[in-house]
Structures are given as C-alpha cells and as structure tokens.
C-alpha positions in Angstrom: 24.6 7.8 -11.7 21.3 6.8 -13.3 18.1 7.9 -11.6 14.8 6.1 -12.2 11.4 7.6 -11.6 8.6 5.1 -11.2 4.9 6.0 -11.5 1.9 3.6 -11.4 -1.0 4.8 -13.5 -4.6 3.8 -13.5 -7.1 5.7 -15.7 -5.0 8.8 -15.6 -5.4 9.8 -19.3 -6.0 13.5 -18.4 -3.1 13.7 -16.0 -0.4 12.1 -18.2 0.7 15.3 -20.2 1.0 17.4 -17.1 2.6 14.6 -15.1 5.3 14.0 -17.8 5.9 17.8 -18.1 6.6 18.2 -14.4 8.7 15.0 -14.2 10.8 16.1 -17.1 11.5 19.4 -15.3 12.3 17.6 -12.1 14.9 15.3 -13.8 16.3 18.0 -16.1 19.4 18.7 -13.9 20.4 15.0 -14.5 19.9 15.2 -18.2 20.6 11.8 -19.8 21.2 10.1 -16.4 17.5 9.8 -15.7 14.7 7.5 -16.9 10.9 7.8 -16.3 8.8 4.7 -16.1 5.0 4.9 -16.3 3.2 1.7 -15.5 -0.3 1.4 -16.9 -2.2 -0.8 -14.5 -4.8 -2.1 -16.9 -6.5 1.2 -17.5 -9.8 1.3 -19.3 -9.4 4.8 -20.7 -6.8 6.3 -23.0 -3.9 6.2 -20.5 -1.7 3.9 -22.6 -2.2 6.0 -25.7 -1.4 9.1 -23.7 1.9 7.5 -22.5 2.8 6.6 -26.0 2.1 10.1 -27.2 4.1 11.6 -24.3 7.1 9.5 -25.2 7.5 11.3 -28.5 8.4 14.5 -26.7 10.2 12.9 -23.8 12.9 10.5 -24.8 13.6 9.6 -21.1 10.1 8.1 -20.9 9.4 4.4 -20.9 5.9 2.9 -20.6 5.0 -0.5 -19.4 1.4 -1.9 -19.8 0.2 -4.6 -17.6 -2.0 -7.3 -19.1 -4.8 -6.6 -16.5 -5.4 -4.4 -13.5 -3.4 -5.8 -10.5 -3.7 -3.0 -8.1 -1.5 0.0 -7.2 1.1 -1.9 -5.2 1.7 -4.5 -7.8 1.9 -1.9 -10.6 4.5 -0.1 -8.5 6.4 -3.3 -8.0 6.4 -3.9 -11.8 8.0 -0.5 -12.3 10.5 -1.1 -9.5 11.5 -4.4 -11.1 12.1 -2.6 -14.4 14.0 0.3 -13.0 17.7 0.4 -13.9 18.8 3.3 -11.7 21.1 3.5 -8.7 18.5 5.7 -7.1 14.8 5.2 -7.6 12.2 7.9 -7.1 8.5 6.8 -6.5 5.3 8.8 -6.6 1.7 8.6 -7.8 0.3 10.0 -11.0 -2.2 12.3 -9.3 0.6 14.8 -8.5 -0.5 15.3 -5.0 3.2 14.5 -4.1 5.4 17.1 -5.7 8.1 15.7 -8.0 10.1 18.9 -7.4 11.2 17.5 -4.0 13.5 15.1 -5.9 16.4 17.6 -5.6 16.0 17.8 -1.8 15.7 14.1 -1.5 18.8 13.6 -3.5 20.7 16.0 -1.2 19.5 13.9 1.8 20.7 10.7 0.2 24.1 12.3 -0.6 24.5 12.5 3.2 24.4 8.7 3.4 20.7 7.7 3.7 19.3 4.8 1.8 15.6 5.8 2.0 14.2 9.3 2.0 10.5 9.3 2.4 8.0 12.1 2.3 6.0 12.8 5.5 2.7 14.6 5.0 2.5 17.5 7.4 -0.7 18.9 5.8 -3.3 17.4 3.4 -4.9 20.0 1.2 -8.2 19.3 -0.7 -9.1 16.2 1.4 -12.3 15.6 3.3 -12.4 15.5 7.1 -13.3 11.8 6.8 -10.3 11.1 4.6 -7.9 12.9 7.0 -9.4 11.2 10.0 -9.2 7.7 8.6 -5.7 8.3 7.4 -4.6 9.6 10.8 -6.3 6.5 12.5 -4.9 4.0 10.0 -1.2 4.7 10.7 -1.6 4.8 14.4 -3.7 1.6 14.6 -1.2 0.0 12.2 1.8 0.9 14.3 0.0 -0.3 17.4 -0.8 -3.6 15.8 2.4 -4.1 13.7 5.6 -5.7 14.7 7.4 -3.1 12.6 7.6 0.6 13.2 6.2 2.1 10.0 6.6 5.9 9.7 3.3 7.7 10.2 1.6 9.9 7.6 3.7 8.5 4.8 2.9 6.9 1.5 5.0 5.4 -1.3 6.4 8.8 -2.2 10.1 8.3 -1.6 13.6 8.1 -3.0 15.5 4.8 -2.3 18.9 3.4 -3.1 19.6 0.4 -5.2 20.7 -1.5 -2.1 17.4 -0.8 -0.3 15.3 -1.6 -3.4 17.1 -4.9 -4.1 16.4 -5.9 -0.5 12.7 -5.2 -0.8 12.4 -6.9 -4.2 13.8 -10.0 -2.7 10.7 -10.4 -0.5 8.4 -12.9 -2.2 5.0 -12.0 -0.7 2.0 -11.5 -3.1 0.0 -9.0 -1.0 2.3 -6.1 -1.3 2.5 -3.2 1.1 5.6 -1.5 -0.3 6.0 1.3 2.4 5.8 -1.3 5.1 8.3 -3.5 3.3 10.9 -0.7 3.1 10.3 -0.1 6.9 10.9 -3.8 7.6 14.0 -3.9 5.4 15.7 -1.3 7.6 18.8 0.6 6.3 19.4 4.2 7.1 16.1 6.2 6.6 14.9 9.7 7.1 11.7 11.7 6.4 11.2 15.0 4.8 8.0 17.0 5.5 5.9 18.4 2.7 2.4 19.7 2.1 0.3 17.3 0.1 -1.5 19.2 -2.7 -5.1 18.5 -3.9 -5.4 16.0 -6.8 -4.4 17.8 -10.0 -7.3 16.3 -12.0 -9.5 13.2 -12.2 -10.9 11.1 -9.3 -9.3 9.1 -6.6 -8.7 5.4 -7.4 -9.0 4.5 -3.7 -12.7 4.4 -2.6 -13.6 3.3 0.9 -13.8 -0.4 -0.1 -10.2 -0.4 -1.4 -8.9 1.6 1.5 -10.4 -1.0 3.9 -8.9 -3.9 1.9 -5.5 -2.1 1.8 -5.6 -1.6 5.6 -6.4 -5.3 6.2 -3.5 -6.3 3.9 -1.2 -4.0 5.7 -2.1 -5.3 9.2 -2.0 -9.0 8.3 1.3 -8.6 6.4 3.2 -7.2 9.3 1.6 -8.5 12.5 0.2 -11.6 14.1 -1.5 -9.5 16.8 -5.0 -9.9 15.3 -4.6 -13.6 15.8 -3.6 -13.0 19.4 -6.5 -10.6 19.8 -8.8 -13.4 18.6 -7.4 -15.7 21.3 -7.9 -13.1 24.0 -11.5 -12.6 22.8 -12.1 -16.3 23.1 -10.8 -16.4 26.7 -12.9 -13.3 27.5 -16.0 -15.0 26.1 -15.3 -18.1 28.1 -15.0 -16.0 31.3 -18.3 -14.2 30.5 -20.0 -17.5 29.8 -18.9 -18.8 33.2 -20.4 -15.7 34.9 -23.6 -16.2 33.0 -23.8 -19.8 34.1 -23.3 -18.7 37.8 -26.0 -16.1 37.3 -28.5 -18.6 35.8 -27.8 -21.3 38.4 -28.2 -18.7 41.2 -31.5 -17.4 39.8 -32.8 -21.0 39.4 -31.9 -22.1 42.9 -32.7 -18.9 44.9 -35.6 -17.4 42.9 -36.7 -20.7 41.4 -37.2 -19.1 38.0 -35.8 -20.0 34.6 -33.5 -17.5 32.8 -35.4 -15.0 30.8 -35.2 -14.7 27.0 -33.2 -11.5 27.3 -30.2 -13.2 28.9 -30.4 -16.1 26.4 -30.5 -13.7 23.4 -27.7 -11.7 24.9 -25.5 -14.7 25.4 -26.2 -16.1 21.9 -25.5 -12.8 20.2 -22.3 -12.2 22.2 -20.8 -15.7 21.5 -21.9 -15.7 17.9 -20.2 -12.4 17.4 -17.0 -13.5 19.0 -17.0 -16.7 16.9 -17.6 -14.9 13.7 -14.9 -12.3 14.4 -12.4 -15.1 15.3 -13.3 -17.0 12.1 -12.9 -13.8 10.1 -9.4 -13.1 11.4 -8.4 -16.7 10.8 -9.9 -16.5 7.3 -7.7 -13.5 6.5 -4.5 -15.3 7.4 -5.6 -18.6 5.7 -6.5 -16.6 2.6 -3.0 -15.1 2.5 -1.5 -18.6 2.9 -3.7 -19.8 0.0 -2.6 -17.0 -2.3 1.1 -17.4 -1.4 0.9 -21.2 -1.9 -0.3 -20.8 -5.5 2.9 -18.9 -6.3 1.5 -17.2 -9.4 3.3 -14.4 -11.1 2.3 -11.0 -9.7 1.7 -9.5 -13.2 2.3 -9.9 -16.9 3.7 -7.1 -19.1 1.7 -7.0 -22.3 3.4 -4.0 -24.0 6.6 -2.0 -23.6 7.2 1.3 -25.4 10.9 0.3 -25.8 10.4 -3.0 -27.7 14.1 -3.3 -28.3 14.9 -4.0 -24.6 11.5 -5.3 -23.6 11.1 -7.1 -20.3 10.1 -10.8 -20.4 6.3 -11.1 -20.7 6.3 -13.4 -17.7 7.5 -11.7 -14.6 7.8 -13.7 -11.4 8.5 -12.2 -8.0 
C-alpha cells in the first residue's frame, strides 16, 4: 500500500531540511511504499532550490512548483491531485503538526476509518488573540454552516483514496479543504494532539488572510448570511415604521418637527443595513463570477521528476 505525504510550502526555505528529515523518519517504517510531495506555492525565496537539494538525499521526495502563488488551499489541492497513494497524509511545512502521528493515524484507519483528522487540544507558542480568534472561528462557522465541521481542526489529517477522490470531484474554485472533507462524509474520527510552536520562520496567515479565509469558509458551506441579510432588512423596515409613528406623533401632539438627531440616527442605521446587505450579496455574486470563468486552479511550472511530470495545465 502506497502512502503519500502532501505538504504545501510558501517561503519555507529555512524549514525544508528539517521538514524533510522528520518526514523521512515518519515514513521510514513503510520504506519504498511512501512518497513525499512538497508543493512550492510560488515562493519568492530559495524554497524551490531547497526542495531540489533535499531530493538528492531523500529519493522518496518529489517537488512540484506552481507557476504563481495561488494560496495554501490551492497548493494543497495541487499536491492531492498529484498524490498516487491509497492513503494520503496532509500537513503544513511549519511542523506545528507533528508528522510522527502518522503511525497512530494509520492504526486508526486500519480500524475502518476513511478520515483521521488531528484535533488541537492545546496550542503552544500562539498569542491570546490567535487562540481566541481560532476558537471563535470554528464555533461561528458551525453555527452558520449547513455542515458540521469538526472544531479546532486544520488540514492535518490522513485520508483514504476513496475519501480523497470524492473531495477532488468537487469543482469549486474557493477551496476550504477541511470543510470539503466534512461535507463528503465517510467514516471519520479525530485524534487529539498538542500543536507545537512554529519551528522557524513566520506565519503565512496574517490577519487579512485569516479574515478572507473565514469569509470563504462561511460562504462556501452556508446560505445563512443571505438569510441574515433578509432578516436585517425586515428588522430595518420594522424600525422605520416605529420611527415614522414617533415622528407623526411628535408632529401632531407637540407640533414640532423631528430633530436632527433622529434623522441622523435613521440615515446611519438604514445606510449601515443596506451596505451590509450589499456586502453579503457581493460575496456570493463574486463567488459565482469566479466559478463561471472556470479557469484552472493552478499551473505546474516545474516537477523534480521530469520523467513522469504532470500536465502543465491542471483543471479541477
């Protein structure tokens, strides 16, 4: 049984040697039945050169270089598309998720599970803000989503070929891979672990990207934001009716015109509701626009195994 390890990399030049060393040890019990795929997501440092150098000492290693930076989830998808294994192991290049858990996950899959995901019971080396936003993200996502997505999980998981083929058959361009595996179903189980601090380098997910990722996740698996916009519209209509009654009552009883405060309040409230509704509609319309173009998710510009290189044009 062939096992594939898929790791998206973005400006991880310093991490590559240590990453490959630990991955090689993790797959050592499977000897020639394992492959390691590192996907360079348009890095601007020496990540690709580091991957090429690492391959000289690790024959199980294969590197794919995307033609441009397409984002973590697309780079992960590129690696999953290239993976040949019957079981596919996913993790990030920062080594916060321990590759040594592969053996435990393999044992769980031997018991009949199709997806074994890592659940973070503790986050070491992260700020209070990061932990708080991560905690809130999964709970808000589950409250808004039509799919039950396991809390406190990332893309760190081992999946069967059956589960992977189901996910890769989904055509959407805005990828939220962990949510897609949750939607696909199959027999799943979590395994708890302590997430270590980043081995080296800096996070590739600043606040701006985290917010964008959260919006993509919510709009990909729920129409509740649209329903929320509708409810807000009805609420604003109700409030405007009350304001009209108040203004007419003041005009008739007190014979005074409404003050500027109530006018400004009404304008501000209704403008805010309108802009919020337009923003929510814009997110969904934007997704429809991107889907309608039907462009390839990525292009592979280089492959360290030129003999069995993937087609340069890869369409999902």
